[in-house]
N, C-alpha and C positions, 0 to 999 in steps of 0.2 A: 144858550150854552156856550161856554168858553172853549178855546182850543184845547185846554187841558182836560176839560170834561169830555170832549169829543174823542179822546184817546182811549176810553175805557167804558166799563159798565156804569149804570146810573142807579141811584136809590129810588124807591117808590115814592109817590107823592105823600103818603101817610106812612110814617115809620112804624112797623110792628114792634111788639115787645122784645122779640128775640130776632137778631139779625146775624146770619152766618155769611161771612165773606170767605168764599171757598175757591182755592186755586193757588197757582204758583206765582202769580204776578203781584209782588209785594208793593209795587208802585201804585197799582189800582186800589189795593187794600188801604194803604195809608191815605190816599186821596179821599176814599169813601168814608174812612173813619173821621177825617178832619171835617167832612161835610156833616156827619152825624153830630159831632160835638158842636158845630156851628148852629145846627138846628135846635139843639137842646138848650142853647142860650148860655149867657155868662154866669147865671146863677146855678147852673147844674153842677152837681158833685160828680167827679170822675174817679172811679175806683178801678185801678189796674191790677189784675191778678198776676201772680208770679208766673214766670216763664218756666219751661222745662229745665230741670236741673237745679232750680232755686228752691227756697223753702216752700213746702207744699201745703202748709196748714190752710192757706186761703183758697185752696182748691176744693175744700170740703163742701159738699152740696148744700147741707143745711144752712151754712153761713151765707152762701151765695143766694139761696132762695129768700132768706130773711132780708138781705140787702135789697133784693129786687122788689120785695113786697112793701118796703117801708120808704117813706119820703124823708128828706132832710129836715131837720128841726126848723131851719130858717127859710124854708121855701125852696123853689126850684125842684129839680128831679135828679135822679141818679142815672149815670151811664156807667155800666160795669163792663170793662174791656178784658176779655180773656185772650191774651196774646198767644197762648198755646192752647187753642181750642181743641186741637187733636188730642192732647193729653187729658183735657177735661172730659171729652167724649169717651176716650178709652177708659178713664177711671170710673165714670159714673153711668155711661151707657144710657139705657132706656129711662133711668130715673131722671135724666135731664129734661125729659118731656114735661115734667111738672112746671118748668119755667115758662112754658107756652101758655099756661092757664092763668098766670098772674096778671092782673089788670090794674096795677097801681100807677101806670103812666111812665114807669121807668123803662130803660132799655138795657138788654144784655147783648153785647157784640162779641161774636166768636170769630177769631182769625184762624182759619183752618187751611191746611194743605189739601186735604181731601175729605170727602164725606160720601159714604155709600148712599146713592140716591134711591136705593130700593127700600131703605129702612123707614119706619113710620115717622121718625123725627124729621127726616129730610122732606117727606111728603107734606107734613104739617107746616113746616117752614115755607115750602113752595106755595101752599094754599094761601098763607098769610102775606106773601110777598117778601118774606125774610130770607130766602135763599138766593144769594147773589153770587153768580159765578165770576171769578176773576182769573181766567186762563191767560197765559202769555199769548201775544199775537202770533198767528201762524207764520212760520218762517218762509213758506212758499219755496222750499228748496228746489223742487222740480222745475220751477219757473225761471231759475237763473239761466242766463244765456252764457255763451262762451267767455264773455268779458266780465262776468260776475254781476251784471246789472239786475235789479229787481223790476218787475213789471209795474206800471203805474197804479194798477188796482191792488197791489200787494197789501195785505193787512198790516204786515210789519212795517213796510215803507210808510204807509199812512200814519201809523202810530208814532214813528220816529219824526216825521214832518210836523205832526201836531205838537209833540214835545218841544221841538225847536221853536215853533211859533209861540208856545207858552213862555219860553225863555227870551222872546224877542229876537230870535236869530233867523236869518234867511239862509236856508239850507237847500241847495239844489238837489234834485232827485238822485243824481249820480253820487254826490257827496253823502247823501242819506244812505244809499245802498252800501257805500264803503264803511260808514259808521256802523250799520247793522252787521256787516261782515266782521267787524272787529269786536262788537259787544254781544252779538247774538240777540235773542228776543227777550232779554231781561231789561225791562223798561226802567227799573230802579237804577241799574248800571248806566243806561242811556241818559237818565236825568243827571246823574253825577258827572258824566262826561260833558253834558250841555252846560252845567254850572262852571266847569273848568274852562270850557271854550269861551263862555261869556266873560269871565275874568281876564282871560288872555287877550281877547279882542278889545277890551277896554272901551266900550261904547260903540264900536263898529258891529254891524249885524251880519255882514257877508262871511259865510264859512266856506272855505274852499277845500278841495281834495288835499292840498298841501298842509292845511291846518289839521285835518283828520290824521294824515300820515304822521305828522310830527308829534301830536299830542295824545292820540287815543291808542292805547296798547291793544293787541289782539286778545280775544277771548279763546283760551285753549279749548274749552268745552265746545264752543261753536265750531272751531276748526275741525275738531274730531268728528262732530256730527256731519259737517259738510263733506269731510273726506269720505266718510262711509257712503253718503249719498252719491258722490261723484264716482266712486269705485263701483257701486252697485248698479249704476246705469252705463258704466263703461266709458266715462269721460276721462280718458287717459291724460290729456293735456292739463285739464283743470286739477285733477288729482295730484299730478306730479308737481305742479306749481304750488299747491297747498302744502304738499310734503316738504318742499324746499323751504317754505316759510316756517314750518314747524321746527325743522332742524336748525334753522337760523335763530329763531326767537324762543324756542323751547315750548313745552306744553305741560300738562298735569297728568298725574297717574289717577287711578280710580279712587284713591283716597283724598284727592284734591291737592296733593303735594306737588310743588313745581319740579319739573324734570328738564334738565338742559343737556345732559350727555346723550350721545347718539344711541348707545346701547339701551339706556333706559327708555328712550323714546320708541325705539324699535320694539322692545318688549311690550310696552304699553299699547302700541298700535296693533300689534299682532293679536294680543289678548282681546282688545276691543272688537276688532273685526271678527275674530273667531266666536266670541260670545254673542255678538249681535246676529251673525248668520245662523248660528245654531238655534237661538231663540226664535227667529223668524221661521226657520225650517220646522221646528216643533209646532209652532202656532199653525203653520200651513197644513201639517199632517193632521192635527186635531180638528181643524175646521173641515178638512176633507172627510173626516170620519163623522162629521155632524155632531160633535160634542157640544153640549149646552155651554153657554158663555160662562156660567158659574164654575163648571167643571174645567174649562180651559184656564180660567183664572187660578183655580186651585192647583192644577198640575204644573203650571208655569211659575207658581209662587209669586204672583203679581199682587201686590197689596193695593195699588190704586187702580180701580176699574177703568179710569180714563186712559191708562196705557194701552188697553186693548184697541182703542180707537186708532192710535198711531201704528200699532202692529198691523191692523187691518189695511192701512194705507201703504205700508212698506212691503207687505207680503208678496206683492206681484212684481217687485223690482227684479230685473233680469238675473242678477247674481244669485238671488234667493232661489230661483228655479234651477240653478246649477250648484246648489248648496254642497252636495257630496264632493264634487270636484274642487270647489273652493276650500272646503275643510282640508282636503288632501294637500293642496298648495300651501295652506297655512301651517300644516303639520310639518311639511318639509322645511319651511322657513324657520319654524321653531327649533327643529333639530340643528339646522345650520347656525342659528343664533346662539345655541348652547355650546357650539364648538368655538374655535378660535377665529372664525371668519369675521372680518370687520362688518359691523352692522350697516355702515353707509352703503356697502356694496350689496346688501341684502334687500334693503327697503325698496329701492326703485324697481328691480326685477319683480319683487312681490306685487307691487301695485300694478305694474304692467301686465303680469299674468292674470291677476284678478279682473282687471278691466277688459282683457281679451276674452275671458270667459263670459262676462256680461255682454260684450259686444256680439259674440257669437250667438248667444241666446236671443238677443234682440233681433239679429238678422234672421234667425230661424223662425221667430214669431212673425216677422214681416212676410216671409215666404209662405208660412202657413195661412196667413190672412189673405194673401193674394190667390192662393189655390182654393 
């Protein structure tokens, strides 16, 4: 196995007729797709179905099944790639199960963000070995120390180091942690940054912290995720340092648009914190009432069942246990933000007050455990 292959999921020894690459890690999907095409051979015919928003005629199921059941005139086999497998599943649903019964030797590859693992289609794929999960590596946010370092066993750190080795780069763990802090756990973005570093170093392999700081921009989404984690555990110093970085370098709003002004950043962060705390508080109350998982998913309007896993990990964060007080603090900040008060003077006290609530709850829990 190469270093690149070690960084993600692997294909089964014998490829089934239908393969679903499911998850958010686009880097792993593209790597697996390249391996499927390599196994199919040079004589294989590759048919790529239209993506979401393009002409949809080639997403009709009869045409897809006919292609999957027939072989090319001059030998070889067919590999049909549905780059928007979610749309294909949404459009045809259970009728797509017919593709599992075709034994012409061809392959249908579905690139999907999510697939409900409770449906029969997913179960049949799993039995045949065709369901391959491609999640992004765990960020291990709770394992960060005060200096922002990742533990040696971190899944994200190992993935970043493997990607570096695949590009012929020597990346120290501390530099890898800094790179992960700037890109987040999107390995496609990590790979693009590695390619940029390779060109910049021009034959040299040693990557230093200075190279990372000079060449790799920060990921706004990652910073927002980290800020919530730091606030929720009461790490005031780390949260304030991250806030200063966001005010200096900008961030994005919920629509993905870049925001550089202080008022826009303050509004976005207040909304993000409020939304996440309320969602976790509702999840906590539903689980306390012993609601079935399907009912929790419906009430919280969660489309991807995998999100429930992350909610379950975050629901015991100290700040979530003080959700009512935290929402009151955020409401006060929102009222002040809508007045003429400068946003720069609002954000730091807001972060400090929320961190204080989390620290108080953490101290209370420790006293309860000792008694």
